[in-house]
Every structure is written in structure tokens, then in C-alpha cells.
C-alpha positions in Angstrom: -48.7 -27.2 -14.1 -45.2 -28.4 -15.0 -44.1 -29.9 -18.3 -40.5 -31.0 -18.7 -39.0 -31.2 -22.2 -36.0 -33.5 -21.9 -33.7 -35.4 -24.2 -32.5 -39.0 -24.7 -32.0 -40.6 -21.3 -28.8 -42.4 -22.4 -27.0 -39.3 -23.4 -28.7 -36.1 -22.2 -26.8 -35.3 -19.0 -28.5 -31.9 -18.4 -31.9 -33.5 -18.8 -31.1 -36.0 -16.1 -30.5 -33.3 -13.6 -33.9 -31.6 -13.9 -35.8 -34.9 -14.3 -34.1 -36.3 -11.2 -35.0 -33.2 -9.0 -38.6 -33.4 -10.0 -38.8 -37.1 -9.4 -36.9 -37.1 -6.1 -39.0 -34.3 -4.6 -42.2 -35.9 -5.8 -43.1 -32.8 -7.8 -45.9 -33.6 -10.2 -44.9 -33.0 -13.9 -45.7 -34.1 -17.4 -42.7 -35.7 -19.1 -42.2 -34.7 -22.8 -39.2 -36.5 -24.3 -37.6 -35.1 -27.4 -34.7 -36.4 -29.6 -31.3 -34.7 -29.2 -28.5 -35.2 -31.6 -25.6 -34.3 -29.4 -24.8 -31.2 -31.5 -25.7 -28.3 -29.2 -28.6 -25.9 -29.8 -31.1 -27.2 -32.4 -33.7 -25.3 -34.3 -36.2 -28.1 -33.8 -36.3 -27.3 -30.0 -36.9 -23.6 -30.4 -40.7 -24.0 -30.4 -40.5 -24.9 -26.7 -37.0 -23.8 -25.6 -35.7 -20.3 -26.5 -32.1 -21.4 -26.5 -32.7 -24.5 -28.6 -31.6 -26.8 -25.8 -33.2 -29.1 -23.3 -34.1 -29.5 -20.6 -36.8 -26.8 -20.6 -39.4 -26.6 -17.9 -42.8 -25.1 -18.8 -44.9 -23.7 -15.9 -48.4 -23.2 -17.2 -46.8 -22.7 -20.6 -44.1 -20.3 -19.4 -40.6 -21.7 -20.4 -37.6 -21.9 -18.0 -34.4 -23.2 -19.5 -31.0 -24.1 -18.1 -30.8 -26.6 -15.3 -29.7 -24.3 -12.6 -32.4 -21.8 -13.5 -34.9 -24.7 -13.3 -33.5 -25.8 -9.9 -33.6 -22.3 -8.4 -37.2 -21.8 -9.6 -38.3 -25.1 -8.1 -36.4 -24.3 -4.9 -38.5 -21.2 -4.5 -41.7 -23.2 -4.7 -40.8 -26.5 -3.0 -39.0 -27.1 0.2 -35.8 -29.1 0.6 -34.0 -28.6 -2.7 -31.1 -26.8 -1.0 -29.7 -27.6 2.5 -31.3 -25.7 5.4 -28.0 -24.7 7.0 -26.8 -21.4 5.3 -23.2 -22.5 5.1 -24.1 -25.9 3.7 -26.4 -24.1 1.3 -23.6 -21.8 0.2 -21.2 -24.7 -0.4 -23.9 -26.7 -2.2 -24.4 -23.7 -4.5 -20.7 -23.2 -5.0 -20.1 -26.8 -6.1 -23.2 -26.8 -8.2 -22.0 -23.7 -10.1 -18.5 -25.2 -10.4 -20.1 -28.3 -12.0 -22.3 -26.2 -14.2 -19.4 -24.1 -15.7 -16.3 -26.3 -15.4 -14.9 -29.7 -16.0 -14.6 -29.2 -19.7 -11.9 -31.8 -20.2 -14.0 -34.5 -18.4 -17.1 -33.6 -20.4 -15.3 -33.7 -23.7 -13.5 -37.0 -23.1 -16.3 -38.8 -21.3 -19.8 -37.9 -22.7 -22.6 -39.5 -20.7 -23.4 -42.9 -22.1 -25.2 -45.1 -19.6 -25.1 -48.2 -21.8 -21.3 -48.0 -22.0 -19.1 -50.3 -20.0 -15.3 -50.0 -20.4 -12.4 -51.8 -18.9 -10.8 -48.5 -17.8 -7.6 -46.9 -19.1 -5.1 -44.3 -18.1 -6.6 -40.8 -18.5 -5.1 -37.7 -20.1 -3.6 -35.3 -17.5 -6.4 -32.7 -17.9 -9.1 -35.3 -17.6 -7.5 -36.9 -14.5 -7.2 -33.4 -13.0 -11.0 -33.0 -13.4 -11.6 -36.4 -11.9 -9.5 -35.6 -8.9 -11.3 -32.3 -8.4 -14.7 -34.0 -8.4 -13.5 -36.6 -6.0 -12.2 -33.8 -3.7 -15.5 -32.0 -3.9 -17.4 -35.2 -3.0 -15.1 -36.1 -0.1 -15.0 -32.6 1.4 -18.8 -32.2 1.2 -19.4 -35.6 2.8 -16.9 -35.0 5.5 -17.9 -31.5 6.4 -21.7 -31.6 5.9 -23.1 -35.0 4.9 -21.7 -37.1 7.7 -22.5 -34.3 10.2 -26.2 -34.7 9.6 -26.1 -38.4 9.1 -27.4 -38.6 5.5 -25.8 -40.5 2.6 -25.7 -37.7 0.1 -23.2 -34.8 -0.3 -25.0 -32.6 2.2 -26.9 -35.3 4.1 -30.2 -35.2 2.4 -30.5 -35.3 -1.4 -30.3 -31.8 -2.9 -29.6 -29.8 -6.1 -25.9 -30.5 -5.7 -26.4 -34.3 -6.0 -28.5 -33.8 -9.1 -25.8 -31.6 -10.6 -23.2 -34.4 -10.2 -25.5 -37.2 -11.2 -24.3 -37.3 -14.8 -20.7 -37.5 -13.5 -21.6 -40.5 -11.5 -22.8 -42.3 -14.7 -19.6 -41.2 -16.5 -17.4 -42.6 -13.8 -19.4 -45.8 -13.8 -19.4 -46.2 -17.6 -15.7 -45.4 -18.1 -14.7 -47.4 -15.1 -12.8 -44.5 -13.5 -10.8 -45.4 -10.4 -11.8 -43.4 -7.4 -10.6 -43.0 -3.8 -12.8 -44.7 -1.2 -14.9 -41.7 -0.1 -15.7 -40.8 -3.7 -16.4 -44.4 -4.7 -18.8 -44.8 -1.8 -20.7 -41.7 -2.8 -20.8 -43.0 -6.5 -22.3 -46.2 -5.3 -24.9 -44.4 -3.1 -26.0 -42.4 -6.1 -26.2 -45.4 -8.4 -28.6 -47.0 -5.9 -30.8 -43.9 -5.8 -34.4 -44.9 -7.0 -34.5 -42.0 -9.5 -31.1 -42.9 -11.0 -32.2 -46.5 -11.4 -35.5 -45.4 -13.0 -33.5 -43.2 -15.4 -31.2 -46.1 -16.2 -34.1 -48.3 -17.1 -35.3 -45.6 -19.6 -31.8 -45.3 -21.0 -31.4 -49.0 -21.5 -34.7 -49.2 -23.4 -33.5 -46.6 -26.0 -32.2 -47.7 -29.3 -30.5 -44.6 -30.7 -26.7 -44.7 -30.8 -24.3 -41.8 -31.4 -21.3 -42.9 -33.5 -19.0 -40.4 -31.8 -19.6 -42.1 -28.4 -18.9 -45.5 -29.9 -15.5 -44.1 -31.1 -14.7 -43.0 -27.6 -15.2 -46.6 -26.4 -12.3 -47.6 -28.6 -10.2 -44.7 -27.3 -10.7 -45.8 -23.7 -9.9 -49.4 -24.4 -13.2 -51.1 -23.9 -16.4 -52.1 -25.6 -19.9 -50.8 -25.7 -22.7 -53.0 -24.4 -25.6 -53.6 -26.8 
């Protein structure tokens, strides 16, 4: 019924989100990996994705693109993708949309690269502001909702919001970003998630490298693992 077109595991942050949701909620799907070049829309993808980007979910051949659209479609068909409590659900949607449309400084300076391991460096002011905002979102969600229901994720149980922030978890891990205790604890929870570990194994097995990301390793004062 479902076929997910997704990109390179080491680099494709948007692909991770859709793949992780399908895997976590045990939704049966066929995985169809395609190569991405890190250059935005690509004509080679338009045969299965109208906007030339991945991920794209096909439902009996009908294409749904953009991660939030995929998440909302799945949530209409499968239980548990959003929190049950209406206020928690509203907050989860708010922070998911904020992640979807914002944090451009962080995205530009720290592309997802799971193989990367850096020593850490002082961040530009705009990037640090994005990091601080992410840490604030995580701490507030955990304090107000996650801890209240006793689960380890942002809103207790794993939901769309956790998937939306999953690539940021890998960015913070790869670029060795210093985090306050609450955010660091959530990062570690996500790194231990079975789906995240499975995606990491796929990423580490890939051999394609983007020269632009290697250059960022030098900028941030570290070295890239082989």
C-alpha cells in the first residue's frame, strides 16, 4: 500500500523524518531509496515526486510529498502519531511547524551528516540563537507534557514532533554542540531510539560523500570520520 521514496541516509534530513514515523509506528511500507545531491529539487525525482524532492510517500500509486503532509496523512489513518490531549497536540503541531519553517541558520551551518564527529567550536551568533531555541522547545515540552505522562519523549510517547526534531539530534551529535542538561538528556534518549539506531546503521554503510560537508568539518574545527 505504501511506498516511501527517500534519499541518502547520511544526509537526507527530511527523509529521516518520514522513514522514522513509518518504522516507529510499525506501518508496513516498501522502502525505495534514491540518490540526492544536496542541491534542492532535482528533475530526476519528478517521475515520483511532483516537487522534485524526497521524501515522497506513494499510497497505492498516489503521491504525497513534504514531510508534514505525509505525517498528517498517516495520522488520519493510524493512531498515536499526535498526542491525545488537545493542548499537547496543539503544542506538538506548533513546534513541528516551527521546525519545518524555521532554524535556517542552524540548517545552513550544520547540514545533517551522521558520519561526522567534530571537536566542537564556538558557534556564530545566529546559529547559537537557533540552538538555544531548540533547547528551549525541548525543555519546555518535556517539563509541561512529557514528564507529566511519564514518557521519555517530548510529549511522553513518541510522536510527529520527535520525528521532526530527529535530524537536529544528529546535527547536535555530529557537531558536538553543548546543550543544557534537559536538552542533552532528550538528545541521548533520541540517539537510543531503535529507529534512529537503525537509520544510523544505514548511514554508516553508505559511501557517497558531499565535498561541501567536508569543508564544514574544517570550519567547525574537527575531522570527519571515514
